C-alpha positions, -999 to +999 in steps of 0.1 A: +030+303+238+039+338+231+067+341+254+090+371+247+105+374+282+114+348+308+121+353+346+131+328+370+137+324+407+169+308+417+170+290+453+145+262+450+138+268+415+168+269+390+197+252+411+204+215+412+211+195+444+247+211+447+231+246+445+245+250+412+236+255+374+234+223+360+246+213+325+212+206+313+201+241+327+228+261+310+220+244+277+183+250+278+188+286+285+216+290+260+195+274+233+168+303+240+194+330+237+168+351+216+148+351+247+159+374+277+162+352+307+160+374+339+172+361+374+150+373+401+157+365+436+162+374+471+196+371+468+223+401+468+235+409+435+268+394+436+252+363+444+233+364+411+262+377+392+281+345+393+252+327+380+246+351+352+284+341+340+276+306+341+247+309+319+263+336+295+236+361+303+258+387+319+245+415+296+210+412+311+196+429+340+189+413+373+161+415+401+176+410+435+162+412+468+127+403+459+124+435+439+142+458+461+170+466+439+170+463+398+203+466+382+212+468+345+250+461+344+260+488+369+234+510+364+208+510+391+171+513+376+155+512+413+163+508+448+140+505+477+153+503+511+142+497+547+148+530+564+181+535+587+158+539+617+136+509+614+167+487+608+185+501+640+151+494+657+151+456+643+185+454+657+174+468+690+145+445+694+164+414+685+186+418+715+213+394+699+189+365+701+190+356+667+215+361+638+208+391+617+224+396+585+222+431+573+225+437+532+229+467+512+235+467+475+267+442+476+277+446+512+268+420+534+270+424+569+275+398+599+285+398+636+303+366+633+311+336+612+286+316+629+267+284+618+242+307+600+268+328+582+287+297+569+253+280+557+247+313+536+280+313+526+276+278+513+244+288+494+252+317+478+291+315+472+294+351+489+315+361+517+302+386+541+320+414+563+324+403+597+317+433+621+297+441+651+260+454+646+272+489+658+299+491+631+275+480+604+250+506+616+276+531+617+284+526+583+250+526+572+240+558+589+274+576+577+267+567+542+228+576+543+219+539+536+191+518+549+191+484+541+177+461+512+172+433+530+174+418+566+180+384+572+170+367+607+182+331+613+180+312+644+161+284+665+126+283+656+112+295+690+135+328+686+123+333+654+086+331+658+091+354+689+110+379+668+085+376+639+055+384+661+072+414+680+084+428+646+048+421+627+031+441+653+057+471+656+063+473+617+029+457+600+029+490+575+066+495+570+081+461+560+073+427+546+083+395+567+088+365+547+092+328+565+111+311+537+120+285+563+108+279+600+141+290+611+144+323+588+126+356+585+135+378+552+127+414+558+120+438+529+102+470+524+066+468+525+060+485+489+080+462+470+075+427+453+089+405+423+058+415+403+064+453+409+100+449+397+092+431+368+064+457+358+094+485+364+118+463+344+094+460+315+085+497+313+122+508+314+140+481+293+111+462+276+085+487+267+076+470+232+065+440+254+033+432+277+036+415+311+012+389+295+042+378+273+063+370+302+069+335+317+081+332+351+095+301+371+089+299+409+088+276+443+079+297+474+051+321+487+071+349+476+068+340+436+031+337+442+024+373+432+047+370+404+033+339+389-004+353+393+006+383+372+027+372+343+011+355+311+027+321+317+034+307+351+055+275+360+060+259+395+087+231+400+073+201+415+091+207+446+072+240+451+048+247+481+015+235+475+000+269+477+024+280+447+015+246+427-022+254+430-020+288+413+005+279+385-007+271+352+022+243+345+041+221+369+075+208+358+097+185+372+115+193+407+144+220+406+168+190+414+155+171+383+162+201+361+127+214+362+133+247+346+154+230+316+124+204+312+099+228+306+120+254+282+131+222+262+096+209+259+073+242+255+095+270+245+110+275+209 
């Protein structure tokens, strides 16, 4: 394999059963310190940065919000937001029927520390700012910000109804991603993990080709990325649709699948 650059999804792909970087994974990544190992995720930057620290790759760029925000240290290489107007309308359409988390860069706003907030805190090890939707929208408007991501969480029937409403109203402006039956992740329509990889290569690794990139993933939002790179690997716990298009299948994430593949195939 002519691999010069590695990209890995995080949740469901890189982390173990405790949602942490295992010793096996850290060792495998550190062994390949000559190959940049880029974390690419729907997470916010601060939920990625602490994992970079564990892996000793803090000097490398990250791709956050499924490609909506690309950072190299403190430098923003690219930022694509859901407009404030659409964000405001989504809050209005929701009518407090589901939990909405609003994200901009390293700001995470929640209306209360409910079940859904606490679940995300446990998953990402990041603390949100608790304030009303009105206060969050006021902050965004006053700073001329939109949102990089909106996370909708709630009972499946309410999520179904919200998904249907938003897909009819904003089909050309936003991407709706059902990562779980009780979740909708909302992102700008024009971004993806693959588009972010292409931009990062162009800006930071212009001597490399996307065909020299290896990517790991597990979920629907990884499919385009896996189809676009030179070498694609799905963990064994990936969605069937993901495993179908991946060139290689490694062990489950909980069995250190990324480390297993790196140790057996990459020098």
